[in-house]
BAFI-3210 file (N, C-alpha, C; in Angstrom, 3 decimals, decimal comma, padded with zeros to 6 digits):
// residues 255
n [1|2|3|4|5|6|7|8|9|10|11|12|13|14|15|16|17|18|19|20|21|22|23|24|25|26|27|28|29|30|31|32|33|34|35|36|37|38|39|40|41|42|43|44|45|46|47|48|49|50|51|52|53|54|55|56|57|58|59|60|61|62|63|64|65|66|67|68|69|70|71|72|73|74|75|76|77|78|79|80|81|82|83|84|85|86|87|88|89|90|91|92|93|94|95|96|97|98|99|100|101|102|103|104|105|106|107|108|109|110|111|112|113|114|115|116|117|118|119|120|121|122|123|124|125|126|127|128|129|130|131|132|133|134|135|136|137|138|139|140|141|142|143|144|145|146|147|148|149|150|151|152|153|154|155|156|157|158|159|160|161|162|163|164|165|166|167|168|169|170|171|172|173|174|175|176|177|178|179|180|181|182|183|184|185|186|187|188|189|190|191|192|193|194|195|196|197|198|199|200|201|202|203|204|205|206|207|208|209|210|211|212|213|214|215|216|217|218|219|220|221|222|223|224|225|226|227|228|229|230|231|232|233|234|235|236|237|238|239|240|241|242|243|244|245|246|247|248|249|250|251|252|253|254|255]
n.u [-032,366|-032,747|-032,743|-030,768|-031,926|-030,869|-030,092|-029,799|-028,368|-028,702|-027,351|-027,669|-027,327|-028,302|-027,852|-028,607|-027,497|-026,505|-027,982|-030,112|-028,718|-027,512|-029,806|-031,137|-029,175|-029,428|-032,195|-032,262|-031,049|-030,684|-031,013|-033,353|-034,181|-034,038|-033,905|-034,445|-033,136|-033,277|-031,666|-032,083|-030,519|-032,330|-032,356|-032,275|-032,288|-033,575|-033,182|-034,876|-037,256|-036,480|-035,989|-038,454|-039,717|-039,270|-040,485|-042,102|-040,411|-038,748|-038,109|-037,799|-037,811|-036,613|-036,384|-034,632|-032,988|-029,605|-026,607|-024,524|-022,771|-022,320|-024,066|-026,395|-026,080|-026,234|-028,965|-030,096|-029,124|-030,575|-033,155|-033,071|-033,866|-032,752|-030,624|-028,013|-026,056|-025,408|-023,735|-024,439|-023,725|-024,854|-023,986|-022,342|-022,291|-023,469|-021,303|-022,405|-025,614|-026,124|-024,543|-025,142|-026,445|-024,346|-022,655|-024,234|-025,203|-024,137|-023,890|-021,762|-021,978|-022,746|-021,101|-019,839|-018,804|-018,244|-018,300|-016,230|-014,922|-013,323|-012,983|-013,946|-012,477|-013,676|-012,473|-012,354|-013,781|-012,388|-012,047|-010,419|-008,817|-009,163|-007,860|-008,720|-006,911|-004,531|-005,957|-004,633|-003,933|-005,829|-004,812|-003,737|-005,031|-007,882|-008,809|-010,226|-012,753|-015,513|-018,014|-017,892|-018,503|-020,205|-022,010|-022,961|-026,090|-026,971|-024,601|-023,868|-025,983|-025,443|-023,154|-023,003|-021,814|-019,173|-019,613|-017,820|-015,851|-015,367|-014,748|-013,671|-015,214|-016,247|-013,863|-013,040|-015,076|-014,629|-012,072|-012,368|-013,809|-011,925|-009,747|-011,229|-011,392|-013,312|-014,959|-013,793|-014,565|-012,918|-013,961|-012,819|-013,836|-015,144|-017,105|-018,158|-018,635|-017,037|-017,375|-014,711|-014,246|-015,231|-016,109|-016,280|-014,061|-012,174|-011,640|-010,515|-007,935|-005,859|-007,048|-008,385|-006,219|-005,267|-007,486|-007,285|-004,910|-005,496|-007,328|-005,984|-003,641|-000,966|002,456|004,621|006,672|004,712|002,858|004,440|004,703|002,030|001,632|003,298|002,218|-000,512|000,051|001,296|-001,186|-002,673|-001,272|-001,565|-004,335|-005,243|-003,516|-002,221|-002,864|-005,783|-005,206|-002,519|-002,732|-004,212|-002,260|-000,515|-002,061|-002,125|-001,122|-002,777|-005,607|-008,770|-009,821]
n.v [007,293|009,755|009,455|011,154|013,207|012,423|014,213|013,058|013,671|013,621|014,755|015,324|014,815|013,994|011,242|008,690|006,062|005,512|006,442|004,932|002,981|004,424|005,605|003,284|002,476|004,416|004,347|001,801|001,742|000,801|002,504|004,555|007,169|009,072|011,814|012,010|013,750|014,840|016,371|017,375|018,460|019,273|016,980|015,133|012,558|010,437|010,149|011,427|010,042|007,581|008,487|009,171|006,730|006,067|008,017|008,183|007,575|009,546|012,589|015,164|016,487|017,922|018,978|020,938|023,518|024,406|026,093|024,384|021,771|022,591|024,706|023,175|021,588|023,537|024,283|021,971|022,069|024,374|023,466|021,303|019,538|018,010|017,016|016,410|016,382|014,778|014,104|012,146|011,375|010,787|007,537|007,021|005,218|003,948|002,111|-000,183|-001,539|-000,845|001,458|004,100|003,525|002,417|004,621|006,541|005,338|005,328|007,638|009,339|011,636|013,825|015,911|016,876|018,576|017,796|014,624|012,107|009,570|006,502|005,462|003,560|003,660|003,152|001,923|001,130|-001,159|-002,189|-002,214|000,137|000,897|003,867|005,648|008,092|011,100|012,565|015,225|017,571|017,780|019,220|021,704|022,108|020,456|018,293|016,146|013,853|011,845|013,686|012,517|010,625|011,905|013,764|016,572|019,075|020,259|023,002|024,291|024,249|025,535|028,141|028,772|028,461|026,568|028,035|029,541|030,528|028,812|026,188|023,493|022,645|023,581|022,250|021,592|024,135|024,832|022,895|023,644|026,176|025,552|024,134|025,909|027,554|026,243|024,314|021,236|018,004|014,676|011,556|008,431|005,206|003,638|002,089|004,211|004,869|003,871|005,083|006,383|006,621|007,191|009,538|011,714|015,367|016,715|014,809|014,707|017,072|017,750|019,650|022,068|021,799|021,651|024,362|025,808|024,766|025,724|028,471|028,519|027,577|028,920|028,075|027,865|026,322|023,558|021,578|022,050|021,489|018,754|017,959|018,560|016,673|014,321|014,518|014,479|012,084|010,382|011,278|010,193|007,484|007,005|008,135|007,459|004,983|001,593|-000,286|-002,953|-002,839|-001,249|-002,841|-004,688|-003,089|-002,314|-004,542|-004,771|-003,309|-003,468|-004,094|-007,368]
n.w [015,227|012,750|009,325|007,106|004,303|001,008|-001,827|-005,021|-007,997|-011,541|-014,358|-017,778|-021,389|-024,515|-024,150|-024,528|-024,692|-022,127|-020,080|-018,727|-017,330|-015,299|-014,080|-013,088|-011,200|-009,314|-008,442|-007,533|-005,115|-001,710|000,356|002,096|002,004|-000,378|-002,750|-005,994|-008,652|-012,060|-014,585|-017,771|-020,749|-023,033|-024,787|-027,925|-028,774|-027,745|-025,159|-023,339|-023,430|-022,256|-019,662|-018,868|-018,507|-016,055|-014,475|-012,168|-010,118|-009,898|-008,383|-009,322|-012,599|-015,512|-018,972|-020,906|-022,717|-021,686|-020,360|-020,370|-018,577|-015,850|-015,483|-015,674|-013,396|-011,416|-011,626|-010,517|-007,974|-006,963|-006,804|-005,055|-002,107|-000,240|002,621|002,027|-001,072|-004,017|-007,088|-009,749|-012,804|-016,204|-017,271|-015,191|-012,076|-008,901|-006,632|-005,412|-004,686|-002,153|-001,497|-000,616|001,831|003,195|003,594|004,955|007,185|009,787|011,193|010,866|009,449|010,811|011,742|009,522|006,470|003,901|002,588|001,241|-000,965|-002,463|-005,812|-008,682|-011,645|-014,846|-017,799|-021,072|-020,401|-018,311|-014,796|-012,683|-009,640|-008,089|-005,617|-003,319|-003,071|-000,659|001,243|000,948|-001,763|-002,916|-003,074|-005,559|-007,455|-008,270|-005,534|-005,279|-006,927|-008,253|-008,324|-006,294|-003,855|-001,231|-000,410|001,899|001,352|001,821|001,792|-000,951|-002,033|-001,165|-002,640|-005,632|-008,598|-010,415|-013,344|-015,000|-015,277|-017,377|-017,318|-014,819|-012,684|-010,557|-009,094|-008,485|-006,675|-004,512|-003,838|-002,696|-000,526|000,831|001,448|002,999|005,299|005,781|006,849|005,922|005,371|004,987|003,653|003,525|001,376|-001,735|-003,753|-006,139|-009,655|-012,108|-015,413|-017,453|-019,989|-022,476|-020,920|-020,606|-019,432|-019,430|-022,221|-022,857|-021,897|-021,630|-021,503|-019,111|-017,336|-017,555|-016,493|-013,829|-012,990|-012,999|-010,936|-008,539|-008,721|-008,502|-008,960|-008,285|-007,335|-006,840|-008,775|-010,960|-010,783|-010,975|-013,665|-014,803|-013,896|-015,006|-017,805|-018,145|-017,458|-019,533|-021,765|-021,246|-021,330|-023,751|-025,959|-025,813|-026,847|-025,953|-025,184|-024,392|-022,191|-020,471|-019,781|-018,367|-016,258|-014,503|-011,879|-010,264|-010,883|-009,700|-009,028]
ca.u [-031,693|-033,407|-031,900|-030,775|-032,416|-029,863|-030,502|-028,916|-028,559|-028,118|-027,519|-027,422|-027,556|-028,196|-027,187|-029,476|-026,765|-025,951|-028,882|-030,862|-027,826|-027,466|-031,112|-031,340|-028,196|-030,012|-033,468|-032,042|-030,269|-031,465|-031,335|-034,855|-034,511|-033,360|-034,571|-033,765|-033,338|-032,738|-031,673|-031,694|-030,209|-033,069|-031,891|-033,105|-031,872|-034,382|-032,848|-035,966|-038,243|-036,088|-036,090|-039,964|-040,192|-039,030|-040,739|-042,660|-039,351|-037,857|-038,715|-037,877|-037,247|-036,761|-035,612|-034,503|-031,580|-028,800|-025,363|-023,479|-022,895|-022,411|-025,279|-027,458|-025,994|-026,813|-030,465|-030,549|-028,929|-031,509|-034,371|-032,848|-034,402|-032,158|-029,606|-026,778|-026,275|-024,503|-023,890|-024,162|-024,052|-025,170|-022,891|-021,716|-023,187|-022,997|-020,563|-023,272|-026,921|-026,230|-023,514|-025,565|-026,679|-022,996|-022,151|-024,878|-025,818|-023,297|-023,909|-020,529|-022,203|-023,361|-020,314|-019,028|-019,319|-018,029|-017,820|-015,792|-014,220|-012,653|-013,752|-013,510|-012,465|-014,010|-011,932|-012,312|-014,286|-011,661|-011,992|-009,164|-009,147|-008,620|-007,985|-008,679|-005,424|-004,537|-006,748|-003,743|-003,861|-006,678|-004,045|-003,382|-006,064|-009,003|-008,185|-011,158|-013,701|-016,643|-019,179|-017,648|-018,597|-021,449|-021,803|-024,095|-026,817|-026,914|-023,257|-023,970|-026,926|-024,765|-022,057|-023,192|-020,792|-018,884|-019,839|-016,591|-015,020|-016,206|-014,300|-013,389|-015,938|-016,253|-012,545|-013,003|-015,915|-013,984|-010,870|-012,713|-014,202|-010,661|-009,123|-012,036|-011,355|-014,379|-014,597|-013,879|-014,369|-012,767|-014,291|-012,020|-014,658|-015,368|-018,330|-018,625|-018,139|-017,009|-017,105|-013,687|-014,256|-016,309|-016,296|-015,776|-012,743|-011,131|-011,347|-009,935|-007,041|-005,001|-008,064|-008,530|-004,994|-005,255|-008,399|-006,891|-003,865|-006,116|-007,937|-005,021|-002,440|000,256|003,554|005,720|006,987|003,526|002,269|005,231|004,341|000,771|001,717|003,806|001,110|-001,593|000,544|001,278|-002,525|-003,113|-000,633|-002,144|-005,800|-005,576|-002,630|-001,871|-004,000|-006,351|-004,465|-001,327|-003,246|-004,594|-000,983|000,068|-002,871|-002,336|-000,787|-003,732|-006,888|-009,410|-010,257]
ca.v [008,261|010,048|009,310|012,489|013,070|012,573|014,611|012,362|014,508|013,173|015,703|014,460|015,466|013,037|010,204|007,564|004,830|005,365|007,118|003,933|002,371|005,449|005,683|002,002|002,454|005,287|003,841|000,537|001,968|000,411|003,676|004,839|008,576|009,687|012,514|011,915|014,916|014,600|017,652|017,079|019,539|019,219|015,918|014,852|011,152|009,453|010,177|011,862|008,876|006,618|009,022|009,189|005,408|005,975|009,345|008,052|007,469|010,807|013,680|016,337|016,244|018,927|018,947|022,410|023,953|024,950|026,674|023,431|020,832|023,172|025,319|022,191|021,263|024,579|024,150|020,948|022,662|025,289|022,809|020,164|019,675|017,154|017,436|016,250|016,372|013,978|014,180|010,807|011,799|009,764|006,752|006,681|004,391|003,600|000,939|-001,232|-000,988|-000,265|002,456|005,279|003,094|002,306|005,968|007,375|004,477|005,251|008,912|010,142|012,863|014,899|017,078|017,097|019,369|017,063|013,276|011,518|008,255|006,106|005,360|002,613|004,193|002,049|002,355|000,013|-002,338|-002,805|-001,276|000,676|001,501|005,285|006,026|009,548|011,570|013,360|016,476|018,774|017,746|020,195|022,979|022,245|019,798|017,469|014,994|012,660|011,946|014,360|011,538|009,962|012,909|014,252|017,849|019,731|021,066|024,360|024,918|024,315|026,594|029,325|028,978|027,571|026,358|029,223|029,140|031,054|027,586|025,272|022,107|022,304|024,290|021,461|021,730|025,537|024,851|022,266|024,378|027,233|024,937|023,684|027,080|028,266|025,475|023,452|019,906|017,077|013,311|010,606|007,020|004,240|002,610|002,565|004,745|005,164|003,404|006,344|006,127|007,504|007,532|010,300|012,929|016,533|017,084|013,792|015,069|018,426|017,771|020,854|023,216|021,497|022,080|025,671|026,208|024,343|026,656|029,776|028,424|027,447|029,916|027,464|027,742|025,685|022,068|020,742|022,207|020,800|017,392|017,774|018,502|015,348|013,259|014,620|014,162|010,543|009,931|011,554|009,155|006,132|006,963|008,633|007,159|003,557|000,693|-001,038|-004,245|-002,459|-000,570|-003,927|-005,258|-002,102|-002,317|-005,730|-004,814|-002,534|-003,766|-004,993|-008,585]
ca.w [014,461|011,557|008,149|006,342|002,870|000,105|-003,170|-005,972|-009,212|-012,776|-015,471|-019,134|-022,801|-025,646|-023,442|-024,640|-024,462|-020,879|-018,994|-018,032|-016,318|-014,178|-013,375|-012,350|-010,196|-008,277|-007,911|-006,821|-003,806|-000,534|001,306|001,900|001,936|-001,640|-003,590|-007,197|-009,614|-013,367|-015,389|-019,139|-021,641|-024,240|-025,647|-029,066|-029,249|-027,086|-023,755|-022,525|-023,466|-021,193|-018,301|-018,646|-018,119|-014,544|-013,942|-010,801|-009,160|-010,014|-007,616|-010,187|-013,862|-016,481|-020,149|-021,418|-023,029|-020,617|-020,745|-020,003|-017,416|-014,517|-015,403|-015,357|-011,973|-010,558|-011,674|-009,665|-006,604|-006,576|-006,463|-004,183|-000,749|000,675|003,481|001,189|-002,421|-004,749|-008,592|-010,331|-014,041|-017,074|-017,492|-013,952|-011,190|-007,516|-006,584|-005,042|-004,368|-000,741|-001,190|000,239|003,132|003,883|003,895|005,963|008,227|011,009|011,903|010,716|008,736|011,665|011,991|008,296|005,405|002,680|002,732|000,025|-000,913|-003,577|-007,069|-009,690|-013,032|-015,865|-019,043|-021,981|-019,785|-017,123|-013,548|-012,078|-008,417|-007,850|-004,220|-003,095|-002,711|000,504|001,002|000,464|-003,095|-003,451|-003,353|-007,015|-008,286|-007,439|-004,679|-005,344|-007,944|-007,753|-008,006|-005,047|-002,716|-000,840|000,210|002,486|000,234|002,031|001,293|-002,339|-002,363|-000,893|-003,516|-006,906|-009,491|-011,002|-014,828|-015,731|-015,460|-018,236|-017,175|-013,462|-011,617|-009,250|-008,383|-007,924|-005,479|-003,389|-003,415|-001,892|000,727|001,561|001,935|004,029|006,486|006,001|007,300|004,903|005,984|003,982|004,000|002,689|000,616|-003,243|-003,729|-007,591|-010,899|-012,949|-016,817|-017,758|-021,391|-022,897|-020,228|-021,309|-018,949|-019,996|-023,633|-022,928|-020,633|-021,487|-021,000|-017,701|-016,586|-017,608|-015,513|-012,547|-012,644|-012,673|-009,534|-007,419|-008,896|-007,963|-009,923|-007,513|-007,741|-006,794|-010,190|-012,020|-010,568|-011,474|-015,091|-015,223|-013,587|-015,956|-019,114|-018,015|-017,625|-021,017|-022,659|-021,014|-021,555|-025,081|-027,036|-025,839|-027,143|-024,824|-024,877|-023,628|-020,920|-019,727|-019,209|-017,360|-015,006|-013,835|-010,578|-009,524|-011,128|-008,898|-009,646]
c.u [-032,353|-032,369|-031,856|-031,238|-031,166|-030,449|-029,502|-029,278|-027,917|-028,410|-027,063|-027,804|-027,191|-027,303|-028,019|-028,803|-026,443|-026,936|-029,508|-029,910|-027,674|-028,670|-031,346|-030,317|-028,819|-031,276|-033,327|-031,345|-031,228|-031,851|-032,678|-035,158|-033,738|-034,363|-033,834|-034,125|-032,640|-032,889|-031,168|-031,498|-031,057|-032,545|-032,854|-032,849|-032,658|-034,117|-034,093|-037,123|-037,757|-036,260|-037,652|-040,482|-040,111|-039,502|-041,346|-041,639|-038,368|-038,662|-038,890|-037,222|-037,629|-035,847|-035,692|-033,122|-030,808|-027,496|-024,140|-023,649|-023,091|-023,553|-026,438|-027,299|-026,576|-028,350|-030,892|-030,273|-029,972|-032,926|-034,287|-033,331|-033,684|-031,076|-028,187|-027,166|-025,102|-024,833|-023,502|-024,722|-024,265|-023,868|-022,184|-022,778|-022,617|-022,228|-021,346|-024,555|-027,070|-025,143|-024,005|-025,822|-025,329|-022,407|-022,872|-025,613|-025,130|-023,127|-022,737|-020,768|-022,594|-022,363|-019,330|-019,692|-019,273|-017,607|-017,308|-014,983|-013,585|-013,511|-013,072|-013,617|-012,743|-013,488|-011,742|-012,775|-013,692|-011,730|-010,584|-009,436|-008,494|-008,889|-007,898|-007,292|-005,645|-005,243|-005,929|-003,571|-004,810|-006,022|-003,728|-004,244|-006,962|-008,357|-009,016|-012,029|-015,058|-017,828|-019,129|-017,584|-019,912|-021,304|-022,971|-024,747|-026,810|-025,641|-023,373|-024,885|-026,370|-023,650|-022,193|-021,906|-020,558|-018,811|-018,665|-015,745|-015,762|-015,901|-014,128|-014,071|-016,189|-014,971|-012,561|-013,915|-015,240|-012,672|-011,276|-013,241|-012,969|-009,915|-009,889|-012,039|-012,482|-014,101|-014,803|-013,662|-014,123|-013,161|-013,568|-012,884|-014,890|-016,880|-019,026|-018,047|-018,130|-016,484|-016,059|-013,695|-015,523|-016,562|-015,665|-014,323|-011,697|-010,701|-010,654|-008,914|-006,206|-005,728|-008,247|-007,396|-004,929|-006,205|-007,906|-005,730|-004,382|-006,743|-006,993|-003,970|-001,211|001,303|004,789|005,946|005,718|002,869|003,117|004,906|002,923|000,813|002,234|002,771|000,039|-001,097|000,701|-000,151|-002,972|-002,547|-001,361|-003,511|-006,106|-004,737|-002,356|-003,054|-004,512|-005,615|-003,164|-001,720|-003,584|-003,352|-000,460|-000,821|-002,851|-002,063|-001,739|-005,167|-007,534|-010,014|-011,327]
c.v [008,509|010,058|010,625|012,170|013,335|013,001|013,987|013,138|013,901|014,323|014,975|015,320|014,501|011,889|008,894|006,199|004,509|005,836|005,986|003,295|003,195|005,497|004,392|001,992|003,282|004,685|002,511|000,633|001,586|001,474|004,282|006,370|009,290|010,556|012,544|012,962|014,550|015,899|017,322|018,280|019,620|018,195|015,612|013,384|010,087|009,342|010,438|010,757|007,789|007,189|008,977|007,833|005,351|007,341|009,312|007,887|008,514|011,931|014,893|016,110|017,479|018,738|020,171|022,693|024,623|025,555|025,648|022,678|021,530|024,089|024,253|021,774|022,256|024,668|023,134|021,481|023,451|024,586|021,633|020,415|018,764|017,786|017,379|016,182|015,554|013,984|012,943|011,028|010,634|008,936|006,248|005,883|004,212|002,249|-000,313|-000,712|-000,511|000,740|003,527|004,828|002,864|003,627|006,572|006,475|004,497|006,632|009,747|011,486|013,987|016,048|017,367|018,048|018,624|015,626|012,736|010,175|007,854|005,762|004,283|003,372|003,133|002,622|001,076|-001,299|-002,793|-001,727|-001,050|001,359|002,851|005,699|007,546|009,885|012,341|014,729|017,599|018,863|018,859|021,671|023,187|021,519|018,907|016,338|013,781|012,928|012,795|013,508|010,796|010,992|013,353|015,452|018,343|020,578|022,477|025,093|025,168|025,476|027,953|029,702|028,019|027,420|027,614|028,987|029,816|029,817|026,542|023,676|021,730|023,147|023,615|021,647|023,199|025,557|024,152|022,973|025,605|026,710|024,573|024,806|027,818|027,411|024,573|021,998|018,868|015,573|012,244|009,147|006,176|003,285|003,189|003,083|004,673|004,339|004,646|006,016|007,049|007,874|008,421|011,534|014,086|016,931|016,043|014,068|016,359|018,743|019,004|022,081|023,001|021,965|023,569|026,321|025,842|025,375|028,129|029,772|028,524|028,400|029,411|027,368|027,172|024,257|021,293|020,888|021,468|019,255|017,004|017,719|017,152|014,243|013,364|014,201|012,660|009,892|010,162|010,491|007,735|005,949|007,306|007,941|005,534|002,721|000,084|-002,223|-003,905|-001,905|-001,832|-004,622|-004,315|-002,148|-003,558|-005,656|-004,014|-002,682|-004,574|-006,148|-009,198]
c.w [013,179|010,465|007,376|004,880|001,989|-001,365|-004,138|-007,364|-010,491|-013,725|-016,773|-020,306|-023,780|-025,231|-023,428|-024,351|-023,097|-019,715|-018,143|-017,045|-015,101|-013,459|-012,574|-011,065|-009,001|-007,651|-007,186|-005,530|-002,746|000,432|000,974|001,811|000,924|-002,387|-005,022|-008,244|-010,890|-014,203|-016,761|-019,936|-023,003|-025,232|-026,723|-029,411|-028,597|-025,658|-022,825|-022,475|-022,422|-019,828|-017,871|-018,138|-016,560|-013,867|-012,475|-009,833|-009,144|-009,415|-008,548|-011,457|-014,789|-017,771|-020,824|-021,769|-021,782|-021,179|-020,509|-018,803|-016,023|-014,288|-015,044|-013,822|-011,009|-010,512|-010,646|-008,170|-006,072|-006,202|-005,477|-002,748|000,230|001,697|002,865|-000,229|-003,191|-006,239|-009,207|-011,883|-015,013|-017,424|-016,354|-013,038|-009,798|-007,534|-006,310|-004,907|-002,963|-000,470|-000,309|001,648|003,991|004,330|005,018|006,971|009,536|011,674|011,761|010,008|009,612|011,871|010,657|007,430|004,104|003,123|001,275|000,170|-002,135|-004,723|-007,969|-011,112|-014,008|-017,161|-019,895|-021,381|-018,560|-016,057|-013,000|-010,732|-008,302|-006,500|-004,091|-002,581|-001,360|000,251|000,538|-000,920|-003,688|-003,650|-004,752|-008,023|-007,431|-006,752|-004,782|-006,500|-007,453|-007,575|-006,865|-003,797|-002,543|-000,038|000,935|001,464|000,585|001,750|-000,204|-002,852|-002,176|-001,837|-004,682|-007,661|-010,262|-012,668|-015,667|-015,960|-016,245|-017,943|-015,631|-012,409|-010,302|-008,404|-007,744|-006,586|-004,257|-002,951|-002,378|-000,500|001,625|002,121|003,012|005,308|006,823|006,254|006,203|005,743|004,842|004,488|003,098|001,989|-000,870|-003,245|-005,223|-008,624|-011,878|-014,331|-017,299|-019,140|-021,638|-022,278|-020,909|-020,750|-019,346|-021,487|-023,877|-021,834|-020,614|-020,985|-019,497|-016,886|-016,502|-016,488|-013,996|-012,033|-012,216|-011,247|-008,529|-007,446|-008,340|-009,112|-009,325|-008,064|-007,735|-008,225|-011,162|-011,850|-011,141|-013,029|-015,525|-015,134|-014,718|-017,274|-019,020|-018,245|-019,055|-021,912|-022,504|-021,454|-022,961|-026,210|-027,036|-026,165|-025,887|-024,321|-023,993|-022,263|-019,974|-019,042|-018,107|-016,030|-014,070|-012,331|-009,640|-009,889|-010,190|-009,442|-008,891]
res [m|n|k|p|k|i|s|v|v|t|v|c|f|n|a|v|a|t|i|e|k|t|i|l|s|v|i|n|q|t|y|s|n|i|e|y|i|v|i|d|g|a|s|t|d|g|t|v|d|i|v|k|k|y|r|e|q|i|a|y|f|v|s|e|p|d|k|g|i|y|d|a|m|n|k|a|i|c|v|a|t|g|d|w|i|n|f|m|n|s|g|d|s|f|a|t|d|h|t|i|s|d|i|f|g|h|g|i|y|e|v|q|d|v|i|y|g|d|t|l|y|v|y|s|g|s|p|i|l|y|k|a|k|p|l|s|t|l|e|y|r|m|a|f|c|h|q|s|s|y|v|r|t|n|l|m|k|s|s|l|f|d|l|h|y|k|y|v|a|d|y|a|f|f|y|e|l|y|v|a|g|r|s|f|k|y|l|p|i|v|m|t|n|y|a|l|e|g|g|s|s|n|s|n|i|l|k|v|m|k|e|e|l|l|i|s|q|k|r|d|l|k|w|l|w|h|l|i|y|t|y|q|s|y|l|l|h|r|i|l|r|p|e|i|l|n|k|l|r|r|s|f|v|l|r]
***
């Protein structure tokens, strides 16, 4: 069985504190057929110097101004040559060194368009297990973490991220695949360590919700539940002190 080529993409901008962790997570994968692409938005803080340390292990690298994270992602999609594409942005990392081998070692990819799984959200140093939601959740918001997903590269090339959306163009993309009846495969494994702090969507929760509403155009009880769910998450992640959060997590933190 031929191993499919996996294009792993890291987009970054002034990420000197986190970029090396992500690079090492990618290049230490045991899977042998990875194309690593790094798109930098013309960083000025030393990020580029760190990337250049690993240049021989990076298939494609560019550092130039862009129009935001989704523009940078689109640049990567256009140059990707893999069968599948995954986005592992600065600060995030694979769950283990053999994550990609675990996903693509069993032939399940042959009839799928999207493969997705679970995520460890890392907040204030503590991991929280975030299990992917039922796929129908895509009717009103993301059902899984973007970093814990793999998409057929040809699908992404035919439908780049819509730059009209600043915060949830990834949700718009998956929503369109869902309503078009594309095949999604859930694997019940943790795929990614996702850095919950510092992301643009986590810092602009109300703008995220507005864009999600524009995409799904839902005004029913599901949207009301999403509003309650998101507001609850906002309170937990932005207002409560870390020591209180740690107490609230005790029943579902992975130990």
